[in-house]
C-alpha positions as CSV (number, residue, x, y, z in Angstrom):
1,M,-51.6,-93.2,48.7
2,K,-49.3,-90.3,49.0
3,F,-50.9,-86.7,50.2
4,C,-48.9,-83.5,48.8
5,P,-47.1,-82.1,51.4
6,R,-48.2,-78.8,50.4
7,C,-51.9,-78.7,50.1
8,G,-52.6,-82.1,51.0
9,S,-54.3,-83.4,47.7
10,I,-53.8,-86.9,46.6
11,M,-50.6,-87.1,44.6
12,S,-51.0,-88.9,41.2
13,I,-48.2,-91.0,39.4
14,D,-46.6,-89.7,36.1
15,R,-45.3,-93.5,35.1
16,V,-43.3,-92.0,32.2
17,R,-41.2,-89.8,34.5
18,K,-41.5,-91.7,37.7
19,V,-42.4,-89.0,39.7
20,L,-45.3,-88.2,42.0
21,K,-47.3,-85.0,41.1
22,C,-50.0,-83.2,42.7
23,P,-52.6,-81.9,40.2
24,R,-53.5,-79.2,42.2
25,C,-50.3,-77.0,42.9
26,G,-48.0,-78.9,40.6
27,Y,-45.4,-80.3,43.6
28,E,-43.3,-83.4,42.2
29,E,-41.1,-85.9,44.2
30,A,-39.5,-88.8,43.2
31,A,-41.5,-92.1,43.3
32,S,-40.2,-94.8,45.4
33,G,-40.6,-98.4,44.4
34,A,-43.0,-98.4,47.2
35,S,-45.0,-95.4,46.1
36,L,-45.6,-96.8,42.8
37,V,-47.6,-99.9,44.0
38,L,-51.0,-99.7,42.4
39,S,-54.1,-100.8,43.8
40,T,-57.7,-101.0,42.2
41,T,-61.0,-100.2,43.5
42,I,-63.7,-102.4,43.2
43,V,-67.2,-101.0,42.7
44,H,-70.0,-103.5,42.7
45,T,-72.9,-103.1,40.5
46,E,-76.3,-103.2,41.6
47,K,-77.0,-107.1,40.8
48,E,-74.0,-108.0,42.9
49,K,-75.2,-106.2,45.9
50,I,-78.9,-107.8,45.4
51,A,-76.7,-111.1,45.2
52,V,-75.5,-110.5,48.4
53,V,-78.2,-110.0,50.3
54,E,-80.3,-112.9,48.3
55,K,-77.3,-115.3,49.4
56,S,-77.6,-114.2,52.9
57,A,-79.0,-117.2,55.0
58,G,-81.4,-115.3,57.3
59,V,-83.7,-112.5,57.2
60,P,-82.7,-109.3,58.7
61,P,-84.0,-108.0,62.4
62,N,-85.9,-105.3,60.5
63,A,-87.9,-107.8,58.7
64,T,-92.0,-107.7,59.1
65,L,-93.9,-111.2,58.8
66,L,-96.8,-110.0,56.2
67,R,-100.0,-112.6,56.2
68,G,-102.5,-112.4,53.4
69,H,-101.0,-109.4,51.9
70,V,-98.6,-110.9,49.7
71,T,-98.4,-114.3,47.7
72,C,-95.1,-116.1,47.0
73,P,-95.0,-116.7,43.4
74,K,-93.2,-120.2,43.7
75,C,-95.1,-121.9,46.4
76,G,-98.4,-120.1,46.8
77,H,-98.1,-119.3,50.1
78,N,-99.3,-116.2,51.9
79,E,-96.9,-115.6,54.5
80,V,-93.7,-113.9,53.8
81,Y,-90.9,-111.6,55.2
82,A,-90.7,-108.6,54.0
83,W,-87.9,-105.4,54.1
84,Q,-86.9,-102.5,52.3
85,M,-83.0,-101.7,51.4
86,Q,-81.6,-98.3,49.4
87,T,-79.9,-100.5,46.6
88,R,-79.6,-97.4,44.1
89,A,-79.1,-93.7,44.4
90,A,-80.6,-91.9,47.4
91,D,-83.2,-89.8,45.1
92,E,-84.7,-93.2,44.1
93,P,-87.2,-95.1,45.9
94,P,-85.6,-97.9,48.0
95,T,-86.1,-102.2,46.6
96,T,-88.5,-104.1,49.0
97,F,-87.3,-107.6,49.3
98,Y,-89.6,-110.6,50.1
99,K,-88.9,-114.2,51.7
100,C,-91.3,-116.9,51.6
101,A,-91.5,-118.3,55.2
102,K,-92.5,-121.5,53.9
103,C,-90.1,-122.8,51.4
104,G,-87.7,-119.8,51.6
105,Y,-87.9,-118.5,48.1
106,M,-86.9,-114.7,47.7
107,W,-87.5,-112.1,45.7
108,R,-87.6,-108.0,45.1
109,E,-89.7,-105.2,44.0
110,Y,-88.2,-101.9,42.5
């Protein structure tokens, strides 16, 4: 990533002319081989973010043990750990995660 020396904006690559160009002020400079290395940004979907939480071995330190309020849908045990995480946009409610204290089954509610 290269920044414009005039205005500080991120320079974009013109692959045809092999130059770096500032979209804000129009400044151009010849692109060297090192500056043409392209990288990609990985944006994870909500399912991928939740999969990371589900695959984690333990229960987060902020989890609360609930007795008698929630029942495990897999084994019917009535003691589960519960915690909340913001998995969507900030203006949407958080996702509540549950993990059974007996069988370890995890599920979530939006």
